[in-house]
N, C-alpha and C positions, 0 to 999 in steps of 0.2 A: 670442542667449544660449541656452545649452543648458539642458536640464531641470534638471541638477544645479546650474548656476549660479543659476537662478531659485530653487531650493530654498535654496541657501546664503545668498541675500539675503532669505529669509523672516525677518521680524522685524528687519530692518536699517534701518528708517526713519531712525533717528537718524544712523547711519553714512552713509546716502545723502545726507542733508541736509548733513552735514559735508563730503562730497566736493564737493557743489555749491558750498559756500562756499569750499572750497580752490581749485577751478578759477577762481572769480571772482577770488580773490586772485592766482592765477598770471597771469591776463590783465591784472590791474592793475599788476603789477610784480614777479612772481616769488615763489615759496614752496617750502618743502620739508617733507616728512613722512617719518618713519621709522615704519613700521607693524610692530608685533610681536604675536605670538600663538602659541598652541599649534598643532601640526600638525593640519590639517583644520578649523581654526576658521573658515576662510573668507577668509583674507588674499588669496589669489589671485583669488577671486570679487570681492572689493571692488576689487582692482586692475583686473579686467576691467570692472567697472561704471564705474570712473573713466575707463578707455580709451574706452568707448562714449559716455559723457557728453562727454568732451573732443572726440571726433570730431564729435558733434552740435553742439558749440560752434564747430566749424571749426578745431580745434587739430591740430597735427601730433603724432602719438603714436609714440614710439620705445620698444620693449620688449626686455627681456632677462631671462634667468632663470639663476641659478646652478646649477651641477651639481657634486655631490661628486666626480664622475669627471673634472672638468676644472679643478679648483681650483688645480692646479699649472701650468697653461698661461697664460703671460703674455698679458694683454689679451684673453682669450677673451670676457669680458662686454662690454668696449668694442667688440669686433668685432661682436657681436650688435646692440648698440645703434645703431651708426653704419652698418651695412651698408645699410639702406634709403636712406641719404642719401649713399652712396658717390659718386654722380655729381656731387655738389656740392663734393666735396673739391678738385678741380682749380682751382676758382675762388678758393681761399684763397691768401694770399701764399706764395711759394715755400718758405720755411723751414718754415712751419706745415704746408703741404701735404705736403712730403716727410716730415716727422716722423710725420704720421698714416698716410701710405701705408706706411711701413716698420713702424711699431708694429702696424698692423692686418694686416700681411701682404699688402698690396695692391701693393707694389713693393719693389725691392731698395734697399740702402743701408746705411750704418752705423747701429747701434742709436741712436736719439735719446734724450737725457736725458728722464726721466719728466716733469720740469717743463715741458719744451718740448711734450711730448704733451698735458699738462694744458691749456696755453695754446692749443694747436692745436684741441683738442676744444671748449673754451669758445668760441673764435673762430668755429668752424664753427656751433655751435648758436646763437650770438648772431646770426650772419648770417642763419640760417634764421628765427630768432624775429622779426627785423625785418619779415619778410613775414607770417609765421604763428606764433602762439604755439606753443611746444613743450612737450610733457609727456614726461618720461623715467620709465619704469616698470621697476623692477628687482626681480624676485621672488627669494626665497631667497638673500639676500646673505650668509648664513652660509657659503656656498660660493663667494663671489666670489674671484677671484684677486687677489693683492696689488696689482700695477700698476693694474688696473682700479679697485680700491678707492681708490687714491690719486687717480686722475683723477675718479672720481665724487664723492669728498669735496671735491676742489678746486672742481668745478662747483657742488656743493650750497652751498658757502659764498660763492658769488659770483653767485647768481641775482637778488639784490635789485636792483631797478631795471630788470630785463629780463623780458619775458614768457616765462620758462622755469620749469617746475615739475619737481620731482624727488620721486618716491615710491619708497622702497625698503622691502621687507618682509623680515622674518627671524623665525625661531622664537625664542620666549622661552627663556631659559636657555642660549643659545648666544652665542658671540662671533664676530666676523669682523674682517677687516682694515680694514673701513670705520670710520673714526673718527666716532663719533656725537656727540662733545662739541659742545654748542651747537646741535644740530639738534632740532627739535620731534619728540617721540615720541608715538605713539598706540598703545595696547594694545587689540587686538580681543578682546572678551570672548566666552565661549560664549553661545549663545542662552539666554534666560531659560526656566525650566521651562514657563511659560505658552506662549511662542512655540513651543518644541519640541513641546509637546502638541498645539497647533493644527496644526502641520505634519504630525505623524504621523497625526492624525485625518483630515486632508484627503488625504494621500498614500496612506495604508493604511486605508481605511474598514472593511475586513473583518478587520483584525488583532484578535485576541482581546485582552481587557483585560489578561490575565496577561502575554502577550508584549509588549504595548505598554509596560506598566510596567517590564518587564525591559529593553526597548530604551532607555527614557528613563533608567533607572538606569545602564546601561552607557555610553551616549553622553555623559551629563553635559553636554548642550547642544552637543556638537560636531557641526556640520552634516554633515561627511563621514561620521561614524559613523552618523548618522541615516539616511543613504542606503545605506551599504554593509552594515551589520549585519543588517537584516531578513532578507535571503536566508539568512544563516547561522543565524539564530535559528529560521527555519522548518524547518530540517533536523532534525526531531525524532529521527531515528535516529542522529545523530552523538553518541556518548558523549564529547563534548569539553567541557572547562570553558568554552570560548568560547561554546558554544551551549546548554548545559544550565543553565537558571536554577537557582540553588541548589547547583550542583555544587561539590565541594570545591575551593577555590583559585580559583574563578571571579572573585571580587571583587578578587584581587590581581594578575591578569594586566593589565599596562599596556595602555591603549587603543591605543597605537601598535602593539604586538605583535598585538593583535586585528585591526587593519586590515591590517597587513602579511600576516597569515595569509590574510585574505580576498582580497587582491590576488594573493598567490602562487597560490591555488587558481584564480583567474580566468586568470592568465598560463599556468598549466599546461595549461589547456584549449585554448590557441591552437595552430594549425598550426606546425610546426617552422620553416617559412620566415618566418612572421610574428614568431615569437620572435627569430629571427636579425636581422630588420630592426629590431626594437625594441632589441635589444642594441647594434646599430650606432649607432642614434640616441642611446642613452644614453651610450655612450663618446665619440661624436663631439662631443656637448655642445651645439652650436649648433642642431641640428635642421633645418639648411638642406636643403631639398628638392634643390637643385642638386648638393650634395655627396653626399647619400645616393643619388641616382639613379644615380651612377656605381658604386655598390657592390652594389645589390640592386634587384629589381623592386618598384616602389611599389604594384603591384597586391596585393602580399602584406600591405599595410597594412589592407585592408578589414576583416578579422576583428577587429583591435584597435579600429578605429573603432566597429564595431557593438557591441563589448563596453564601449564608453565608457571605454576606457583612454587613448586619445589623441584629439586632433582636429587637423585640418589648417587652418592659417591661410593661405588661398589668397592673401590680399593680401601678407602678409609672406613667403610661400613657405617655411613652417616647420611642422614637426611639434611639437605641444605636448602634453606629458603632463599628465593631469588632476591628478596629485599626485606629488611626489617619491618617496613610498613605493612607487609603482608601479615606478619605476626600480630602487629597492633590491630589490624582489621579482624583477624581471627578471634582475638580476645574480645574486641568490641562487639562482635556478632554473637558471642556466647551468652548463655544465661548464667545467673548466679549458681544454680544447681549444677550446671555443666562444669563450671569452673571448680566448684567444690569437689565434685566427683573425680575430676582429672587430678587434682592434688592428692586426693586419697589413693587413687590408683598408683600414682608415682611413689608415694610413701610406702605402699605395700610392696612395690618392686625393689625397694632399697632397704631391706631389713638390717644389713650390716653397716650401712653408712649413717651413723647416728645423727650427725649435724644436718645433712640434707633431708633425712627422714623427718627430723624435728621441724625443719623449716617448712616442708610441704604440709605436714599435719597442722601447723599453725596457720598456714595460708587457707586451709580448708575449714578451720574452726570458725563457727558463726557465733558461738556462745562461750562464756568462760569455761575453761577446762584445765583443772589443776594438774592433771597428768602431763598434758602437752606443755603447760607453763613450766613444769619442773624439768622437762626435757630441754626446753630452750634455756633454762637457767644453767643446766649442766653444759650445754653447748657454749654458752657465753664464757664459762670458765675455761673451757678447752681452747677457744679461739683467743682468749686473753693471754693464756700462757704462750701462745705463738706470737704474741706481740700485736695482734689485730684489735686495738682498743675500740675503734669505731664498730667493728663487727660485734664485739662483746656488748657494747652499749646498745646496739640495735636489737640484739637478741633479748637483752634484759627488758627493754622497753616493750617489745612484743609480748614477752612473758608476763609483764605487768598487765597488759591489756587483757590477757587470757586468765589472769589469776581469779580463782573463785572466791578468795577471801580478801577483804579490804586490807588486812595487815600485810599479806604477801604482796599485794599490788604496790602498796606504799614502800615496802622494803626493797622491792626490785627497782622501782623508780629511784629511790635514794641511792642504791648501789650503783645504778647507771650514772647518776650525777656524780658520785664520788669517783668512780673509775675514770670518767671523762675529765674531771677537774684534776685528779692526781696525775694523769698522763698529759695534761695540757690541752684541754678541749675548749670549744667556743663558750665564752661566759654566758651569753644571752640564752642559748639553747639549753645549757645545763641548768641555768637558773630557772627556766620554765619547768624542767623535769623536777627540780627540787621543790618548786612551789606546788606542783601537782602532787608530789609525794606527801607533802605536809598537810594536805587537806584531809587525810585519813589517819587512822591509828597506825603508827609506824611499827610498833612492836620494838623489842629491845635492839635487835640487829639493825632494823631500819632507822631507828632513832640515831644510833651511832654513825651509820653511813651518812645520814642527812646532816648531822652536825659536822662531820669531817668534810663533806662537800661544801657546806656553807662556809666553813673556816677557810678552806682553800680558795673558794671563789671570792671571799672577802679580801684576802691578802693579794690575790691576783688582780683585784680591782683597786679601788681607792681606800679600802678599809684599813684600819690600823691593827697591828699585831696583838695589842692588849685585848681588844674586843674579841678577836678571833680565838685567842687563848682562853679567855673566860668562857666563851660559848662552848668550846670543845671540852674543856676541863669539866664544866658543869654537866655536860651530857655523859661523860665517862663516870663521874662521881655518882650521879643519880640513876644511871642505867640499870636495867634489870637483867644483867648478864651473869651475875653470880661470880664475877671476876675470874671467869674461866679463861685461861691463857690460850686455849685451843679455839676460842670464838674468833673467826676471821675478822668480823667487824670490829671487835675490841682490839685485836692486834693492829689492824690498820689505823684505828683511831689513836693508839699509843704512838705509832710511828709518826703520824701527823703532829701529835702534841709535842714530840721530841723536837721536830723541826721548828715549831712555833716557839718553843722555849729557847732554842738557839738564836732565833731571830730577836726575841725579846732581850735575852742576854743578862737577866738578873737572877740572883740566888732565889728570890721569891718565886719566880716562875718555875725554876727547876725544882724547888721543894714540892710543888704541886705534882710535878711529873713523878718524882721519886716516891711520894706517898702512894700514888696509883700503882707504880711499878711493884712496890713491895707487897701489894695486896693480890697480885696475880697468882692464880693457883694452877699448877704447883709451882710455877715460876714463869718468867717471860720466855718467849720463843728464842731460838738460838741467835738469830740476827739482832733482835731487839735487845737481848741480854748483852751482846758484845757492843753494839752501838751505844748503849747507855753508859758504858764505861770508857770507850775510846774516843767518843765524840764530844760530850759536854765538858768534861774536866779531866783530860788525859794526864795532866800533871800529877794528879792524886790517884787515879784509878786505871790509867792506861796500861801500865806495865803488867799488872795482874791479869789483864784480859788478853795479852798477846798469845798465849797458847790456844785459847778458844778462837781467836781471830785467825791464827794460822790454820786451824782445822777447817774453818770456813773457806779460806783461800784455796785449800786443797781440793775443794769441791767445784771450783769455778769452771774447770775444763769441761765438766759434764753437766753443769747447771743449765737447765732449760727454762727456768722461770726468770725472765729478764728483769723483773722488779727486784728479785733477790740479788741478781748480779750487780745492779746499780747500788743497792744498799750495802753490799759487802764492800764496794768501792768507797762509799761514804764512811764506813767504819774504819777504813784504812788511812784516811787523809792525815790525821794528826799524830799517827804513830808510824808514819813513813813506810807504809807497806804498798804504796801505789805502784811500785815497779811490778809487783805480782798481779796487778789489775790492768796493766796497760793493754794487753791483748784483748781482754774482755771489754774494756772500754772502747777500743776501736771497733769491736763488733757492734756495740750499741750505737756508736756514732754512725757507722755505715748503715745500720738499720734505719736510723732516723733520716739520713740522707736519701734513703730509698723509699721513704714514705711512712716509716714507723712512728711510734709515739714520741712526740717531741720532748716530753719531760725526761725520758730516759736518755735521749740523745744529749740534752743539755747537762744532765748530771754527769755523763761520761766525759763531755767536753771540759767541764770544770775539773774533773780528776786529772785529765791529761794536761791541762794548763798548769795546775799546781805542781805536778811531777816535772813537767818541762821547765818550769821556772827554776826549781832547785837544782836540776841536773844540767842546766845550761842550754836547753833547747829553746832559745828565746825566739828565734824566727818562727818556729812551729807554734809557740805560745801566742804570738801576735796573730798568726793566721787563724788559729782555732778560736781565739777570743773574739775576733771579728765575726767569724762564722756563728759563734754563740749569740752575739748581739743580734745578728740578722734573724737567727732562728727564733729568738725571743719575740721579736717584732712580728714575724709571720705567724707564730703560734698564739699570739695574744697573751704572752706571759711576761709582762714588763717587770714583775717582781724579781725575776731571776737575772735581769740585766746587770745588776750591780756586781755580780760575781765576775763577769767578763770585763767590766770597767776596772775592777781591782787587779786582775791579772795583767791587763794592758798597762796600768799605772806602775806595777812592779817592774815590768820590763823597761818602760820608759825611764824610770828612776835609775835602774841598773845601768842604762846606757848613757846617762847624763842628760836626758831630755827632761829637765826638771820642770819646765813650764807645763809640758804635757802631763807629767805625773801629778803635779799639784791640781791641774784642771780636772783630771779624771777623778782624783780623790775628792775634790770639792763637789763634783757631780753626784758621787755616792752619798755624801753627807746631806746635800740638799734634798735628795730623794728620801733618805732614811729617817731623818729627824722627825718630820711631821707624822710619820707612820709608826713611830716608836720602835724602829728596828735598831736597837742599841748595839746589837752584834755587828751590824754593818758600819755603824758610826765608829766603833773601836777599830775595826779592820781598816778603815780608811786612813787611820794614822800610820799604818805600817809603810805604805809607799811614800808618805810625807817624810817619815823618818829617814828612809833610804835616800830620797831626793836631797834632803838637807845634808846628809853625810857625803853624798856625791859632790856637792858644792863646797865641802869643807866647813859648812855651817854647823858645827857640832853643838852649839848652844840650842839651836832649833831642833836638831836631831834628838837631843836629850829631852826636850819638852814634849815632843811628839811621842817618843818611846815611853815616857812616864805617864802620858795620857792613856796609854794602853794598860799599863800596870806600873804601880809605883816602884821605885828602887827598893830592893830588898824584899819584894813580894812578887809571887807569881799568882796573879789574881785568880780566884776561883771562877770557873765557867767563862774564862776568857782564853781559849786555847791559842789565839793569835799572839799572846804574850810569849809563847815558846819561840816564835819566829823572830821576835825582836830582842832576844837576849844579847846577842853580839852587839847590836846597835846601841843598846842602852849602856852596856859596860864600856864600850869604846868611847861613846860620847861623854860618859861620866869622867873617864880618865883624861880625855882631851880638854875638858873644861875644869879640871882641878877638883873634881868630886870623887876623890879616892875612896872615901868612906862609903859613899853610895855604891861605887863599883864593887867594892869588896862585899858589901851587904848583899848585892844581887848575886854575886858568885856563890856566896854562902847559901842563899835560898835555892839556887840550882843544885848545889851539892846535897843539901838536905833532902830535896825531892828525889834525888838519885835519878835524874832524867836519863843518864847513860844506860839505864836498864831498859829504856823504851826502844831505842834504835841506834844504829851506828851514827846517824846524823846527830842525835842528841848526845851521844858520847863525844863526838867531835866538838860540839858546842860546850859541853860541860868542862872538858879538859882544856878547851881553848880559853875560856874565860878564867879558869884557874891559873893557867900559864901567864895570862896578862896581869892578874892582880896580885899573885903571890910571888914573893921574892924567894922562890924555892926551886932548886934545880930538879928536884923530883917531879914537880908539876910540869916543868918543861920537858923532861924525859918522857912523861906519860903522853903529853901532847904529840911529840914527835913519833912516838910509837903508834898512836892512833892515826896520824897523818900518813904513815907508811902502810897502813892496812889496806888491802884491796877493796874492802867494803866502803872505805871513805872516799875512794876516787870518784864514786858516782855523784857526790855532792860538790860539783865543780865550783860553783860560785862561793859557797860558804867556806869550803876548804881553802880557796884562794884568798878570801878575805882574812881568814884566821892566820894564814901564813904571812900575809902582808903585815898585819898588826903585830904579830909575834916577832917578825923580822925587824920591825921598827924598834921594838924593845931591845932585841939583841944588838942592833947597830948602836943604840944609845949606850949599851954596855960594852962597846968596843969589840964585840964578837963578830967581826966583819965577814969572815969566811962562812961562818954558820948562817949569818943573815943572808948572804948572797945566795946560798943554796935554796932557801925558802923563797926568796924574791924571784929567782929564776923560774921556779915552779909556779909561783903566783902569776908572773908575767905571762907565761904560756897559757895558763887557765883563763885569765882575763882576755887575752887576745883571741882565744878560741870562741868565746861567747860574745865578744864585742862590748865588754864592760869598760868603756873608754875612760871614765874618771879614775877608776882604780888602776887601770893599765898605766895611766900617766903617773899616778902616785908610785906604782911599782918601779917604773923607769927612773923616777927621781930618787927613790931610795937606793936603787942600784948604783946610781952615780955617787950618792953620798957614801957608799961603802968603798968607793974607789974603783968600781967596776967600769971598764971601758969596752963598749960593744964594738963588734966588727962593723966597718962602714965600707960601702962600695960607692962608686961615683954616681952622681945624680946631676944630669944636665938641666933639669927643670923641676918645678914643684911637685910634690907627692900628691897624687889625685885619688888614691885609694884609701879607704878606711883600713884600720888595723885588721879587722876581720877579713875584708876583701883581699888584703895583701897576703894574709896567712893562707887563704884558700888558693890564691893565685900561685904561690910558691909550692904548695902541696900538689896542685894540678900539674905544674911544670916539672915536678919530680917524677911524674908518671903515675900517680895514684888516680884511681877511678873516682867518680862522684860518690859512689857508695862507700869506698874506703875513706874518703875525706869526711863524709857525713858521720861515719862511725867514730873517727878521731875527734871531730869537733862537736859531737852531740847535736847534729842537725839532721834534717831529712835530706835524702838525695835530691829531691826536687828543689829544695831551698839552695843547695850547692849549685845546681844547674842554673837557677835564676841569678845567683850572684855572678857566676861566670859570664852570663850573657850581659850583665851590667859592666863587668870588668873589661871585656874585649874592646868596646868602643872607647873606654877611658884610656886604654893603652894603645889605641890606634891599630888594633889587629882584628881579625875576623874569626879566628878559631884557636883552639887549644895549642895547635902546632906552633903558633907564634909567641907563646907565653915566655919561653926561656929567654929568647933574645930581647923581648920587651922588658922583662924584669931585670936583665943585666944592666940596663941604663938607669935603674931607679936606685936611689940611695935609701937604705933603711937600716935601722938598728937591728942587730941580730944577736940578742942576748942568748 
């Protein structure tokens, strides 16, 4: 421990005791701390103390430090952290090993998705921790690069249960890419006046009382200031407000500026070769001796070591600056030529690291250079594939600045604006990029990117869909792209146009899209081809696209392009293939939670919500929909909020919360109508239909269902009509509209929806069994209901059983009706569909069924779903087993149990059996 470190820990007894307790917590099963404080307050010294204590405890310590001059280089912090354990990466499974090697620049290969890098880093650390507890120390995270921040946040949230500790420090009043939500924060306070006085007295016994008081006043308990300011205060001949007590303005000079001035004076006294070496170390960022040795003589480091500006960690092989203000002073003291030469030297020392080399060459460039601009362009595409949208945008903007041709500059700015808008970036900043791009000749690709960006920014703001569609369609139609399908800008523009057409929701808008699609040479890309058939009008074109979609789904496990992952999910929505996308969707959600592109996270949340609604994971849907709304607000993407209002409305309607369902649907309509989002207006009728049916108001249910699509018609380009088929037919039958019900069933049969998916087969045969007085139709339905593939569609299968059983009961087939009603009752109870559960119980009684009853001393206080969970838990099932049976998450089951215990007057699972024995309930 250096003299300065010992000083900085003066008066830190409480903090040192806290570090000891933290390390014990790490060894016992993982822990995390975010340490914040003012510059110079001693954060780094406390991290150093933690490192020393951890080493004494036999722990493996991995350290890294952020640098403001490397904040734009992907995975620079992760590289520092994991470099000492590089030799252990080859022992990881091949996929994880390759992901780390590529991300950290240790080996070639395509850029891995950031979530794969997260899992790879966690796996590596967990493997090491099984032998020796691991402590990660990251200083100055206000300068951490975004991908490293995502990985660090991912690890920090998963250390519980493993002997891994994470400590990250940052300055107060600064933000970083590291998501601190849910992580324990500690603020390092300045030394008390008493502790500071004791230190000054011990360290400077000959200091006059006047100077001592001035020092204490200026330092305000800041340890670094207590060390560095005395030499300046002693210079009595300096007529500087920093050194003259009582000088005019001396009290208003910020402490950081005082310290920066002190360090600048000390740097200025170093030999030129030493200053050059320190400048190289500052820009290189990692401080690795092996890298710096190839650029300069390390003997030149000695004067800086003697001046206590840096120290060398011989174990880690790294130069460590005593404080980031020193690096700022070094850069400030250098000339433009010195800075440029330093960047060139670093680029020459990194021939195999494409991205870092491109970044340093760009930093050295004073004039436009198309070669370097092209390197940055390529680097942008690599980091984009990893999910680092901001990194890609940053690279493209710098590439634009270095572009030798105006067309290339405009194209790169337009691409940057499009990437940011498509992923969910800040509108004002992207609008500025787009405006800059449009001041020059954009060229074919640039024009399409600009139009796509403008359309997205328009609908993300207050603009209407029709204007956005017209703008983009015009750019595609008049573009000089030769209709080449392999033109990335054209492909992206077509994907954006597809979404705009869906929002607009009219055949006229879709006709424009299909004309453009038919002109692509030799044909649309694989995902665009599938989406154009499964998404706009799946009733007519979905079944034929299933083989191609299944081929795409087979690539998901190895797919590294996260945009493709999201789009494959979108192609799966209306043909009921979201089960195959769940794992990939969770990857995208987690990446978004850890700081990735919000647009992909929101798309994945939508897919999980839709799948969860149809399969009965309603608690999960509510949680994810609320998360989606929050993410929309935080990302500045209000346009996507209606998706999550829709899913919340569906669950509310299904549970009989009709006022909430109507209010959410009305909110969608109020937002969509002025903007011309006819697709959302149609969609809002679905939860209204369901809510009306839940109340038994089948007249209203019929009106809302036919507002989506008239009876006897499956309206083109209105895929939500497929979801309302049961509702329309049942409401028509309940209101005496037998002809309309049969016409709608005929339309379903003619379209052969059963060819699309097991769910559509269930619906097709279900409505046939309801409207046809045909035993063969009933037999086919019962055959479908018994198929394993049907069991996944819990809500619709239960609703069809209920409606079919009502028909059987009216035909006096009581035993057969009871069989379906019992299955429906179980299904409705599992998902909490209270209105339909009540109907099922009433129908059971109408068939003459009498449930078993046990004594009940008081009123029932549990909902049906809570009662079901309670009985399953009392039978000995674990939360996970209950979750699997009831299509919930295990966390949701746990939350229900904690609400159940106080209702039953117990405190744990052990009391469930006795408590339930006193409750009377129907047990069909």
